[in-house]
C-alpha positions in Angstrom: 67.6 -67.1 211.5 67.2 -63.5 210.6 69.3 -60.7 212.0 66.6 -59.4 214.4 66.3 -62.8 216.1 70.1 -63.2 216.2 70.4 -59.8 218.0 67.7 -60.7 220.5 69.2 -64.1 221.3 72.7 -62.6 221.6 71.5 -59.9 224.0 69.7 -62.6 226.0 72.9 -64.7 226.3 74.9 -61.6 227.2 72.7 -60.5 230.1 72.1 -64.1 231.2 75.8 -64.5 232.3 76.2 -60.8 233.1 73.7 -61.2 235.9 75.5 -64.1 237.5 79.0 -62.7 236.8 78.4 -59.5 238.7 78.4 -61.1 242.1 79.3 -64.8 241.9 83.0 -64.4 240.9 84.0 -62.2 243.9 81.4 -63.2 246.5 84.1 -65.0 248.5 86.3 -61.9 248.5 83.3 -59.6 249.4 82.5 -61.9 252.4 86.1 -62.2 253.5 86.7 -58.5 253.4 83.5 -57.9 255.4 84.5 -60.4 258.2 82.2 -63.1 257.0 84.8 -65.6 255.6 83.3 -68.4 257.7 80.1 -68.4 255.6 81.7 -68.5 252.2 81.2 -72.2 251.7 77.6 -72.0 253.0 76.8 -69.0 250.7 78.1 -70.8 247.6 76.4 -74.0 248.7 73.1 -72.2 248.4 73.6 -72.1 244.6 73.6 -75.9 244.0 70.7 -76.4 246.4 68.7 -74.2 244.1 70.0 -76.1 241.1 68.8 -79.3 242.6 65.3 -78.1 243.5 64.4 -75.8 240.6 64.8 -78.1 237.6 62.4 -80.6 239.1 59.4 -78.3 238.3 60.7 -75.7 235.9 61.5 -78.2 233.1 57.9 -79.5 233.4 56.4 -75.9 233.3 58.4 -74.9 230.3 57.8 -78.2 228.4 54.0 -78.3 229.0 52.5 -75.0 230.1 54.1 -71.6 229.4 56.4 -70.2 226.8 60.1 -70.5 227.7 60.8 -66.8 227.2 57.9 -65.7 229.4 58.9 -68.0 232.2 62.4 -66.6 232.0 61.1 -63.1 232.2 59.1 -63.6 235.3 61.9 -65.5 237.0 64.5 -62.8 236.3 62.3 -60.1 237.6 61.7 -61.9 240.9 65.4 -62.9 241.2 66.5 -59.3 240.6 64.2 -58.0 243.4 65.7 -60.5 245.8 69.3 -59.5 245.1 68.4 -55.9 246.1 68.2 -57.0 249.7 71.6 -58.7 249.9 73.9 -55.7 250.6 72.1 -54.7 253.8 72.4 -58.3 255.0 76.2 -58.3 254.5 76.5 -54.9 256.2 74.7 -56.3 259.2 76.7 -59.5 259.2 73.6 -61.7 258.8 75.1 -64.7 257.0 72.1 -67.0 257.6 69.6 -64.6 256.0 72.1 -63.9 253.1 72.2 -67.6 252.5 68.4 -67.7 252.2 68.3 -64.8 249.8 71.0 -66.3 247.6 69.1 -69.6 247.6 65.8 -67.9 246.7 67.5 -65.9 243.9 69.1 -69.0 242.5 65.8 -70.9 242.6 64.7 -68.3 240.1 68.0 -68.1 238.2 69.1 -71.7 237.8 66.1 -72.7 235.6 66.9 -69.9 233.2 70.2 -71.5 232.3 68.3 -74.4 230.7 65.5 -72.2 229.5 67.9 -69.8 227.6 69.5 -72.9 225.9 66.0 -74.1 224.9 65.1 -70.7 223.5 68.3 -70.6 221.5 68.2 -74.1 220.2 64.5 -73.7 219.3 65.2 -70.6 217.1 68.3 -71.7 215.2 68.3 -74.1 212.2 71.6 -75.8 213.1 72.8 -76.6 216.6 76.4 -75.9 215.4 75.4 -72.2 215.4 74.8 -72.4 219.2 78.4 -71.6 220.2 78.3 -68.3 218.2 75.3 -67.3 220.3 76.6 -68.7 223.6 79.8 -66.7 223.2 77.8 -63.6 224.0 77.2 -65.1 227.4 80.9 -65.3 227.9 81.3 -61.7 226.8 78.6 -60.8 229.3 80.5 -62.5 232.1 83.7 -60.7 231.0 81.9 -57.3 231.0 80.5 -58.0 234.4 84.0 -58.7 235.8 85.5 -55.6 234.1 82.7 -53.4 235.4 83.0 -54.8 238.9 86.8 -54.5 238.9 86.8 -51.1 237.2 84.4 -49.6 239.7 86.5 -51.2 242.5 83.5 -53.2 243.7 85.3 -56.6 243.9 85.0 -56.7 247.7 81.9 -54.5 248.0 78.3 -55.7 248.8 77.3 -53.4 245.9 78.0 -56.2 243.5 74.5 -57.4 244.3 72.9 -54.1 243.3 74.6 -54.3 239.9 73.3 -57.9 239.6 69.8 -56.9 240.5 69.7 -54.1 237.9 70.9 -56.4 235.2 68.5 -59.2 236.2 65.5 -56.8 236.0 66.7 -55.5 232.6 66.9 -59.1 231.3 63.5 -59.9 232.8 61.9 -57.1 230.7 63.8 -58.1 227.6 62.6 -61.7 227.8 59.1 -60.6 227.0 60.3 -59.4 223.6 62.2 -62.6 222.8 61.2 -64.9 219.9 58.1 -67.0 221.0 59.2 -70.4 222.2 56.0 -72.4 223.0 56.0 -75.5 225.2 56.8 -78.5 222.9 54.6 -80.9 224.9 51.6 -78.6 225.5 48.4 -80.5 226.0 50.1 -83.7 227.1 48.8 -85.1 230.4 50.7 -84.2 233.6 51.3 -87.0 236.2 53.7 -87.7 239.0 56.3 -89.1 236.5 56.5 -85.8 234.6 56.4 -83.8 237.9 59.7 -85.4 239.1 61.3 -85.0 235.6 61.1 -88.8 235.0 60.7 -88.1 231.2 64.3 -86.8 231.2 65.5 -89.3 233.8 64.5 -92.1 231.4 67.3 -90.9 229.1 69.7 -92.4 231.7 68.8 -95.8 230.4 71.1 -95.0 227.6 74.5 -96.1 229.0 76.7 -93.5 227.2 74.4 -90.7 228.4 74.5 -92.1 231.9 78.3 -92.1 231.9 78.3 -88.6 230.6 75.9 -87.4 233.4 77.7 -89.2 236.2 81.2 -87.9 235.1 79.7 -84.4 234.6 78.5 -84.4 238.2 81.8 -85.7 239.5 83.9 -83.1 237.7 81.9 -80.3 239.2 83.2 -81.3 242.7 86.7 -79.9 241.9 85.1 -77.2 239.7 83.5 -75.7 242.9 87.0 -74.9 244.3 87.7 -72.4 241.5 84.5 -70.5 241.8 84.4 -70.2 245.6 88.0 -69.5 246.5 90.0 -68.2 243.6 88.9 -64.6 244.4 90.2 -65.1 247.9 93.5 -66.7 246.6 94.5 -64.1 244.0 94.9 -61.0 246.3 97.2 -63.0 248.5 99.4 -63.8 245.4 99.5 -60.0 244.9 96.8 -59.4 242.2 95.1 -56.1 242.8 92.0 -56.1 240.5 90.6 -59.5 241.3 87.4 -59.4 239.2 89.3 -58.0 236.2 92.0 -60.6 236.5 89.4 -63.4 236.6 87.8 -62.0 233.5 90.8 -63.0 231.6 89.5 -66.6 231.8 86.4 -65.5 229.9 88.4 -63.7 227.3 90.1 -67.0 226.4 86.6 -68.6 226.5 85.5 -66.4 223.6 88.4 -67.8 221.5 87.8 -71.4 222.3 84.0 -71.0 222.1 84.3 -70.2 218.4 86.4 -73.3 217.9 83.9 -75.6 219.5 81.9 -76.4 216.3 85.1 -77.3 214.4 86.5 -79.6 217.1 83.0 -81.0 217.8 82.6 -82.1 214.1 86.2 -83.2 213.7 86.9 -85.0 217.0 83.5 -85.7 218.6 82.0 -85.5 222.1 84.5 -87.7 224.0 87.6 -85.8 222.9 86.0 -82.4 223.7 84.8 -83.3 227.2 88.1 -85.2 228.1 90.2 -82.2 227.1 87.9 -80.0 229.2 88.4 -82.3 232.2 92.2 -82.4 231.8 92.2 -78.6 231.6 90.8 -78.5 235.2 93.7 -80.8 236.3 96.2 -78.4 234.7 94.6 -75.3 236.2 94.8 -76.6 239.8 98.3 -78.0 239.4 99.4 -74.5 238.2 97.7 -72.9 241.2 99.2 -75.4 243.6 102.8 -75.2 242.4 102.6 -71.5 241.7 101.6 -70.7 245.2 104.7 -71.3 247.4 106.9 -68.9 245.4 104.0 -66.8 244.2 104.8 -67.5 240.5 102.5 -65.0 238.7 102.7 -66.5 235.2 101.6 -69.9 236.5 98.6 -68.5 238.3 97.6 -66.3 235.3 97.9 -69.3 233.0 95.6 -71.2 235.4 93.0 -68.4 235.1 93.3 -68.2 231.3 92.7 -72.0 231.0 89.1 -71.3 231.9 88.3 -71.0 228.2 89.1 -74.7 227.6 87.8 -75.8 231.0 84.3 -74.3 230.4 83.8 -74.5 226.6 85.1 -78.0 225.9 83.1 -79.4 228.8 79.9 -77.4 229.4 79.2 -76.1 225.9 79.9 -79.5 224.4 77.7 -81.0 227.1 74.8 -78.6 226.2 75.1 -79.6 222.5 75.4 -83.3 223.3 72.3 -83.2 225.6 70.2 -81.4 223.0 71.3 -84.0 220.4 70.3 -86.9 222.6 67.0 -85.6 223.9 63.6 -86.2 222.2 62.1 -82.9 221.1 59.2 -82.9 223.6 61.6 -83.1 226.7 64.5 -80.9 225.6 63.9 -78.4 228.4 63.7 -81.2 230.9 66.9 -82.7 229.5 68.8 -79.4 229.8 67.4 -79.0 233.3 68.6 -82.6 234.1 72.1 -81.6 233.1 71.9 -78.5 235.3 70.5 -80.6 238.1 73.5 -83.0 238.1 76.2 -80.5 237.4 75.3 -77.1 239.0 73.2 -79.0 241.5 74.5 -82.3 242.8 78.1 -82.0 241.8 78.6 -78.4 242.9 76.7 -78.9 246.2 79.2 -81.6 247.3 82.0 -79.6 245.7 81.3 -76.5 247.8 80.8 -78.6 250.9 84.1 -80.3 250.4 85.9 -77.1 249.4 84.5 -75.3 252.5 85.7 -78.1 254.8 89.2 -78.1 253.1 89.3 -74.3 253.4 89.1 -74.6 257.2 92.7 -75.7 257.1 93.6 -72.5 255.2 91.3 -70.1 256.9 93.5 -69.0 259.8 96.6 -68.3 257.7 94.5 -66.8 254.9 92.6 -64.4 257.1 95.8 -63.3 258.8 97.5 -62.6 255.5 94.4 -60.8 254.2 94.4 -58.6 257.3 98.0 -57.7 256.6 97.4 -56.6 253.0 96.3 -53.1 252.2 93.8 -53.1 249.3 94.9 -50.5 246.7 92.5 -47.9 245.2 92.5 -47.0 241.5 90.3 -45.6 238.8 88.1 -47.4 236.3 90.4 -47.5 233.3 93.5 -48.1 235.5 91.9 -51.4 236.6 92.2 -52.8 233.1 96.0 -52.6 233.3 96.0 -54.0 236.8 94.4 -57.3 235.7 97.9 -58.5 234.7 99.7 -57.0 237.7 100.7 -58.8 240.8 102.9 -57.3 243.5 104.0 -59.5 246.3 102.1 -58.4 249.5 103.9 -56.3 252.0 103.5 -58.7 254.9 105.8 -60.7 257.2 107.6 -63.4 255.2 106.7 -66.1 257.7 103.0 -65.2 257.4 103.2 -65.4 253.6 105.1 -68.7 253.5 102.6 -70.3 255.9 99.6 -69.1 253.8 101.1 -70.2 250.5 102.0 -73.6 251.8 98.4 -74.1 253.0 97.1 -72.9 249.6 99.3 -75.5 247.8 97.7 -78.3 249.9 94.3 -76.8 249.2 94.6 -76.9 245.4 96.2 -80.3 245.2 92.9 -82.2 246.1 90.8 -80.8 243.2 93.7 -81.6 240.8 93.7 -85.2 241.8 89.9 -85.4 241.7 89.9 -84.0 238.2 92.6 -86.6 237.1 90.5 -89.5 238.5 87.2 -88.4 236.8 89.0 -87.9 233.5 90.4 -91.4 233.8 86.9 -92.8 234.5 85.4 -91.0 231.5 88.2 -92.1 229.2 87.7 -95.8 229.8 83.9 -95.9 230.1 82.4 -93.4 227.6 81.6 -94.6 224.1 78.7 -93.3 222.0 78.9 -94.4 218.4 75.1 -93.9 218.0 75.4 -90.2 218.8 78.3 -89.8 216.4 76.3 -91.5 213.6 73.3 -89.2 214.3 75.5 -86.1 214.1 77.0 -87.3 210.8 73.6 -88.0 209.3 72.3 -84.5 210.4 75.4 -82.8 209.0 75.0 -84.7 205.7 
């Protein structure tokens, strides 16, 4: 891989996550601050709906008809145009239309997660080099959080304008990416390929089936973090929510670079199991840090994102690429997105939304009693570590924090159960042997 290709792939990964990070992290806060907290769960649920639908046909298209990079370019241009309409819908309080716009945007965006992985894997000579490229996606997400927090946009509908501009930029860049032709071009298309059955056949392999099922299940508690952490942090006293949450991606950079070492030394099972247990630890820290608003516990929970994401998702991408036949790699990556970002997250957001109903009244009351501070761009970087207990009636704070503790306990127990299932059911000696042969 020459330096020109490496730069292009790194830029692709950077913008791929920058687009999503601009609005996804603080969408819950933006809706809550604009009197739309009742549609948070529905707005986030639009994301997995798209992840369920899109891979069914996009894996087929990229495997058989069009170059992956060109398909990505078209999808990002359309998705960026859709995001431009979101701010006006929030201003008018039109939650139903906003849900449709997010769904349509994510129908364009979700396939690009798998496509970007395919472009990367197709243009590197060793899959262990993938984390060094994927880390730029993490940097992109961090940059998005810092820009949003620095411009004091965490609770503003303008987060969608920033996302639209970056999506359009990436769409244009994709047409200059290394050519990644469809690996199964010329092969016949039938109903089986249309419903991604080529990839679904991989589920006959028991270890891969266990991996997929557990991946979907762990995404149920994962949804709690993405949807409601941005609502939770200001009530603990954090003032630059987007910047604080970016600390999780900072740790992700460090652990991302360690993935190849641990992957070779300990294997798939160890990596994924540690990732699952990190979700358990995070939610327990949130739950027990809430009643007394223990800042270091909540911060540590955020910082654990590096292990949560890298050891689970990045390892999963590598494992899937290793298991998939060459001609269905895009479909296989789409299959993983289908079950994790789609099935798992859909039920996760629905469950989290229902659980939030018990928190909503006390949470909204506390949010209304808190005055959002204003500060400059550079000052926001220092604020990411700062939490000042809200100036609100103590009874109101105590009630909200007790509700938040109950809220975070459910995903922690869910993560523990899934980790236990994975521990006793996942064994893949064939994959380990294949990795050793390839390394040799």
